[in-house]
C-alpha positions as a Markdown table, in Angstrom:
| # | Residue | x | y | z |
|---|---|---|---|---|
| 1 | Met | 86.4 | 64.7 | 155.6 |
| 2 | Ser | 87.4 | 61.8 | 153.3 |
| 3 | Glu | 91.0 | 61.3 | 152.1 |
| 4 | Arg | 90.0 | 62.3 | 148.6 |
| 5 | Glu | 88.4 | 65.6 | 149.8 |
| 6 | Tyr | 91.3 | 66.3 | 152.0 |
| 7 | Phe | 93.8 | 65.8 | 149.2 |
| 8 | Ser | 91.8 | 68.2 | 147.0 |
| 9 | Val | 91.8 | 71.0 | 149.7 |
| 10 | Arg | 95.4 | 70.4 | 150.7 |
| 11 | Tyr | 96.7 | 71.1 | 147.2 |
| 12 | Leu | 93.9 | 73.4 | 145.9 |
| 13 | Ile | 95.2 | 76.2 | 148.1 |
| 14 | Pro | 98.8 | 76.0 | 146.9 |
| 15 | Gly | 97.6 | 75.6 | 143.2 |
| 16 | Ser | 95.3 | 78.5 | 143.4 |
| 17 | Thr | 98.0 | 80.6 | 145.1 |
| 18 | Phe | 100.5 | 79.8 | 142.3 |
| 19 | Leu | 98.0 | 80.7 | 139.6 |
| 20 | Leu | 96.9 | 83.8 | 141.3 |
| 21 | Leu | 100.3 | 85.3 | 141.5 |
| 22 | Ile | 101.1 | 84.6 | 137.9 |
| 23 | Leu | 97.8 | 86.2 | 136.8 |
| 24 | Ala | 98.4 | 89.2 | 139.2 |
| 25 | Tyr | 101.7 | 90.0 | 137.6 |
| 26 | Asn | 100.4 | 89.6 | 134.0 |
| 27 | Ile | 96.9 | 90.8 | 134.3 |
| 28 | Phe | 97.4 | 93.9 | 132.1 |
| 29 | Pro | 99.0 | 92.2 | 129.1 |
| 30 | Leu | 96.5 | 89.3 | 129.4 |
| 31 | Tyr | 93.7 | 91.8 | 129.3 |
| 32 | Gly | 95.2 | 93.5 | 126.3 |
| 33 | Phe | 95.8 | 90.2 | 124.5 |
| 34 | Leu | 92.2 | 89.0 | 125.1 |
| 35 | Arg | 90.8 | 92.3 | 123.7 |
| 36 | Thr | 92.8 | 92.0 | 120.5 |
| 37 | Ser | 92.6 | 88.2 | 119.8 |
| 38 | Gln | 89.9 | 85.8 | 118.8 |
| 39 | Val | 90.5 | 83.5 | 121.8 |
| 40 | Ser | 87.3 | 82.6 | 123.5 |
| 41 | Val | 87.0 | 84.0 | 127.0 |
| 42 | Thr | 85.2 | 80.9 | 128.0 |
| 43 | Leu | 88.0 | 78.7 | 126.7 |
| 44 | Phe | 90.6 | 80.7 | 128.5 |
| 45 | Gly | 88.6 | 80.5 | 131.8 |
| 46 | Ala | 88.3 | 76.8 | 131.4 |
| 47 | Phe | 92.1 | 76.7 | 130.9 |
| 48 | Leu | 92.6 | 78.7 | 134.1 |
| 49 | Ala | 90.3 | 76.4 | 136.0 |
| 50 | Val | 92.5 | 73.4 | 135.1 |
| 51 | Leu | 95.6 | 75.2 | 136.2 |
| 52 | Gly | 94.1 | 76.0 | 139.5 |
| 53 | Ser | 93.1 | 72.5 | 140.2 |
| 54 | Pro | 94.7 | 70.3 | 143.0 |
| 55 | Thr | 96.7 | 68.7 | 140.3 |
| 56 | Val | 98.8 | 71.8 | 139.7 |
| 57 | Gly | 99.1 | 72.4 | 143.4 |
| 58 | Phe | 100.3 | 68.8 | 143.9 |
| 59 | Leu | 102.9 | 69.1 | 141.1 |
| 60 | Val | 104.2 | 72.5 | 142.2 |
| 61 | Ser | 104.4 | 71.4 | 145.8 |
| 62 | Gln | 106.9 | 68.7 | 144.8 |
| 63 | Phe | 109.6 | 71.4 | 145.0 |
| 64 | Trp | 108.8 | 71.8 | 148.7 |
| 65 | Trp | 108.8 | 68.1 | 149.3 |
| 66 | Lys | 112.3 | 67.8 | 147.9 |
| 67 | Trp | 113.4 | 70.8 | 149.9 |
| 68 | Arg | 111.9 | 69.1 | 153.0 |
| 69 | Glu | 114.1 | 66.0 | 152.4 |
| 70 | Phe | 117.2 | 68.2 | 151.7 |
| 71 | Arg | 116.7 | 70.1 | 155.0 |
| 72 | His | 115.9 | 66.9 | 157.0 |
| 73 | Ile | 112.7 | 68.5 | 158.2 |
| 74 | Pro | 111.0 | 65.2 | 159.3 |
| 75 | Trp | 114.1 | 64.4 | 161.4 |
| 76 | Lys | 114.2 | 67.8 | 163.1 |
| 77 | Met | 110.5 | 68.4 | 163.4 |
| 78 | Gly | 109.2 | 65.0 | 164.7 |
| 79 | Gly | 110.1 | 62.7 | 167.4 |
| 80 | Ala | 112.7 | 60.5 | 165.8 |
| 81 | Glu | 115.6 | 62.8 | 166.9 |
| 82 | Ile | 114.3 | 62.8 | 170.5 |
| 83 | Leu | 113.9 | 59.0 | 170.3 |
| 84 | Ala | 117.5 | 58.6 | 169.1 |
| 85 | Lys | 118.6 | 60.5 | 172.2 |
| 86 | Lys | 116.6 | 58.2 | 174.4 |
| 87 | Leu | 117.9 | 55.1 | 172.6 |
| 88 | Pro | 121.6 | 55.6 | 172.0 |
| 89 | Ser | 122.0 | 52.3 | 170.3 |
| 90 | Leu | 119.5 | 53.2 | 167.6 |
| 91 | Lys | 121.3 | 53.9 | 164.4 |
| 92 | Ser | 120.6 | 57.5 | 163.6 |
| 93 | Asp | 123.6 | 59.1 | 161.8 |
| 94 | Gly | 123.2 | 60.8 | 158.5 |
| 95 | Lys | 122.8 | 57.5 | 156.5 |
| 96 | Asn | 120.5 | 55.9 | 159.0 |
| 97 | Gln | 118.0 | 58.7 | 159.8 |
| 98 | Ala | 115.4 | 57.0 | 157.5 |
| 99 | Lys | 115.7 | 53.9 | 159.7 |
| 100 | Ala | 115.2 | 55.8 | 162.9 |
| 101 | Leu | 112.2 | 57.6 | 161.4 |
| 102 | Ile | 110.7 | 54.2 | 160.6 |
| 103 | Val | 111.2 | 53.0 | 164.1 |
| 104 | Tyr | 109.6 | 56.1 | 165.5 |
| 105 | Asp | 106.7 | 55.8 | 163.1 |
| 106 | Tyr | 106.1 | 52.3 | 164.3 |
| 107 | Ile | 106.1 | 53.4 | 167.9 |
| 108 | Phe | 103.8 | 56.3 | 167.1 |
| 109 | His | 101.2 | 54.2 | 165.3 |
| 110 | Ser | 101.4 | 51.1 | 167.5 |
| 111 | Glu | 101.3 | 52.9 | 170.9 |
| 112 | Leu | 99.3 | 56.0 | 170.0 |
| 113 | His | 97.5 | 56.2 | 166.7 |
| 114 | Ser | 95.9 | 52.7 | 167.0 |
| 115 | Lys | 94.7 | 53.3 | 170.5 |
| 116 | Lys | 91.0 | 54.5 | 170.7 |
| 117 | Asn | 91.5 | 56.3 | 174.0 |
| 118 | Leu | 94.4 | 58.3 | 172.6 |
| 119 | Glu | 92.7 | 59.3 | 169.3 |
| 120 | Gly | 92.4 | 62.9 | 170.2 |
| 121 | Leu | 96.1 | 63.2 | 170.9 |
| 122 | Ser | 96.9 | 61.4 | 167.7 |
| 123 | Lys | 94.7 | 63.7 | 165.6 |
| 124 | Tyr | 96.3 | 66.7 | 167.3 |
| 125 | Ala | 99.8 | 65.6 | 166.3 |
| 126 | Phe | 98.8 | 64.7 | 162.8 |
| 127 | Arg | 96.9 | 68.0 | 162.2 |
| 128 | Arg | 99.8 | 70.0 | 163.3 |
| 129 | Tyr | 101.9 | 68.3 | 160.7 |
| 130 | Asp | 99.2 | 68.7 | 158.0 |
| 131 | Asn | 99.0 | 72.4 | 158.8 |
| 132 | Tyr | 102.7 | 72.7 | 158.5 |
| 133 | Val | 102.7 | 71.0 | 155.0 |
| 134 | Leu | 99.8 | 73.2 | 153.9 |
| 135 | Leu | 101.5 | 76.5 | 155.0 |
| 136 | Ser | 104.9 | 75.4 | 153.6 |
| 137 | Cys | 103.5 | 74.4 | 150.2 |
| 138 | Ala | 101.4 | 77.6 | 150.0 |
| 139 | Asn | 104.5 | 79.6 | 150.9 |
| 140 | Met | 106.6 | 77.8 | 148.2 |
| 141 | Cys | 103.9 | 78.5 | 145.7 |
| 142 | Leu | 103.9 | 82.2 | 146.6 |
| 143 | Val | 107.6 | 82.4 | 145.9 |
| 144 | Leu | 107.4 | 80.3 | 142.6 |
| 145 | Gly | 104.3 | 82.1 | 141.5 |
| 146 | Ala | 105.7 | 85.5 | 142.0 |
| 147 | Ser | 109.0 | 84.6 | 140.3 |
| 148 | Leu | 107.3 | 83.1 | 137.3 |
| 149 | Gly | 104.8 | 86.0 | 137.2 |
| 150 | Ile | 107.7 | 88.5 | 137.1 |
| 151 | Ala | 109.7 | 86.5 | 134.5 |
| 152 | Gly | 106.5 | 86.2 | 132.3 |
| 153 | Arg | 105.8 | 89.9 | 132.4 |
| 154 | Leu | 109.4 | 90.8 | 131.5 |
| 155 | Thr | 109.3 | 88.2 | 128.7 |
| 156 | Thr | 106.1 | 89.8 | 127.4 |
| 157 | Phe | 107.7 | 93.3 | 127.5 |
| 158 | Val | 110.7 | 92.1 | 125.5 |
| 159 | Leu | 108.8 | 90.1 | 122.9 |
| 160 | Phe | 105.8 | 92.4 | 122.6 |
| 161 | Pro | 106.9 | 96.1 | 123.0 |
| 162 | Ala | 103.2 | 97.1 | 122.6 |
| 163 | Phe | 102.6 | 95.8 | 126.0 |
| 164 | Ser | 104.9 | 98.3 | 127.8 |
| 165 | Phe | 104.6 | 99.2 | 131.5 |
| 166 | Gly | 102.0 | 101.9 | 132.0 |
| 167 | Glu | 101.7 | 104.2 | 135.1 |
| 168 | His | 98.7 | 102.3 | 136.4 |
| 169 | Glu | 100.4 | 98.9 | 136.0 |
| 170 | Thr | 103.5 | 100.0 | 137.7 |
| 171 | Val | 101.5 | 101.0 | 140.8 |
| 172 | Trp | 99.6 | 97.6 | 140.6 |
| 173 | Leu | 102.8 | 95.6 | 140.3 |
| 174 | Ala | 104.2 | 97.4 | 143.3 |
| 175 | Leu | 101.1 | 96.6 | 145.4 |
| 176 | Val | 101.2 | 93.0 | 144.3 |
| 177 | Ser | 104.8 | 92.7 | 145.3 |
| 178 | Ile | 104.3 | 94.3 | 148.7 |
| 179 | Ala | 101.3 | 92.0 | 149.3 |
| 180 | Thr | 103.4 | 88.9 | 148.3 |
| 181 | Val | 106.2 | 89.8 | 150.7 |
| 182 | Ile | 103.8 | 90.4 | 153.6 |
| 183 | Leu | 101.9 | 87.2 | 152.9 |
| 184 | Thr | 105.2 | 85.2 | 152.7 |
| 185 | Ala | 106.3 | 86.6 | 156.0 |
| 186 | Leu | 102.9 | 85.7 | 157.6 |
| 187 | Leu | 103.0 | 82.2 | 156.3 |
| 188 | Tyr | 106.6 | 81.8 | 157.4 |
| 189 | Asp | 105.6 | 82.9 | 160.9 |
| 190 | Gly | 102.7 | 80.5 | 161.0 |
| 191 | Met | 105.1 | 77.7 | 159.9 |
| 192 | Gln | 107.4 | 78.4 | 162.8 |
| 193 | Arg | 104.6 | 78.4 | 165.3 |
| 194 | Val | 103.2 | 75.1 | 163.9 |
| 195 | Trp | 106.8 | 73.6 | 163.9 |
| 196 | Gln | 107.2 | 74.4 | 167.6 |
| 197 | Asp | 103.8 | 72.9 | 168.5 |
| 198 | His | 104.5 | 69.7 | 166.5 |
| 199 | Lys | 107.9 | 69.3 | 168.0 |
| 200 | Ala | 106.7 | 69.9 | 171.6 |
| 201 | Ile | 103.8 | 67.4 | 171.3 |
| 202 | His | 106.0 | 64.7 | 169.9 |
| 203 | Glu | 108.6 | 65.2 | 172.6 |
| 204 | Ala | 105.8 | 64.9 | 175.2 |
| 205 | Ile | 104.6 | 61.7 | 173.5 |
| 206 | Ile | 108.1 | 60.1 | 173.6 |
| 207 | Asn | 108.6 | 61.1 | 177.2 |
| 208 | Thr | 105.1 | 59.7 | 178.2 |
| 209 | Leu | 105.8 | 56.4 | 176.4 |
| 210 | Ile | 109.2 | 56.0 | 178.1 |
| 211 | Thr | 107.7 | 56.9 | 181.5 |
| 212 | Asp | 104.9 | 54.3 | 181.0 |
| 213 | Lys | 107.5 | 51.8 | 179.8 |
| 214 | Lys | 105.7 | 51.4 | 176.5 |
| 215 | Ile | 109.0 | 51.6 | 174.7 |
| 216 | Asp | 111.1 | 48.5 | 175.2 |
| 217 | Glu | 114.5 | 48.7 | 173.4 |
| 218 | Asn | 115.0 | 44.9 | 173.2 |
| 219 | Thr | 111.5 | 44.4 | 171.6 |
| 220 | Leu | 112.3 | 47.0 | 169.0 |
| 221 | Arg | 115.7 | 45.3 | 168.4 |
| 222 | Gln | 113.9 | 42.1 | 167.6 |
| 223 | Ile | 111.4 | 43.9 | 165.3 |
| 224 | Phe | 114.2 | 46.0 | 163.6 |
| 225 | Pro | 117.3 | 43.9 | 164.1 |
| 226 | Asp | 119.3 | 45.8 | 161.5 |
| 227 | Tyr | 118.4 | 49.3 | 162.9 |
| 228 | Phe | 120.3 | 49.0 | 166.2 |
| 229 | Glu | 124.0 | 48.8 | 167.0 |
| 230 | Gly | 125.2 | 45.7 | 168.8 |
| 231 | Lys | 123.6 | 42.3 | 169.1 |
| 232 | Thr | 119.9 | 41.6 | 169.7 |
| 233 | Glu | 119.2 | 39.7 | 172.9 |
| 234 | Asn | 117.0 | 36.6 | 172.4 |
| 235 | Thr | 114.2 | 36.8 | 175.0 |
| 236 | Gln | 112.0 | 34.1 | 173.4 |
| 237 | Pro | 111.2 | 31.2 | 175.7 |
| 238 | Thr | 113.3 | 28.1 | 175.2 |
| 239 | Lys | 111.3 | 25.1 | 173.8 |
| 240 | Lys | 111.5 | 22.0 | 175.8 |
């Protein structure tokens, strides 16, 4: 799958989820509005198609990406935290976590991702993270879609008393809410499982690289001289 196709699928699911929830909570007033207005059904369908595109999924998912940074998920989920424990001199306090993440990414790509014989392990690690992002963004869109859907329905009820809650709509809204809660719980459970898999495989990768002596602290110090505490030893041969 090309990068462009992957981007589309990755954000199409959250975008469609977001739109589906808003429509589900407002399907009755929308149906009544379309019956009594001159709005073209075709035009309305085209508008919904645009809203359900990967672009909307990408934009709505930015809330999760900010939440990801706020909760330090890359640090807790990946191998940078484990690497910092193995290399105590690596600067990894709150202000330097980004530096430790860069060092880990360098090790991960140079010693694993770029090696042909380790391509399967590399793909496994990346796909676990991609699955976590997809599940997390979809879960965030479930919450945001349900919240905006309910807010939109209440606003419609206040501004247009004609679109009051009927008996059938009340039952429908209850079913949609129950389904939303169940799906949110299922996605959250999936997120936790993928989190554990991702963390375990990255811990195994770090331990393997250290055992095979692929991680040399002094070499890393010379590549990232400002990312470690203390002085960097000069191991370059002396010119005669």
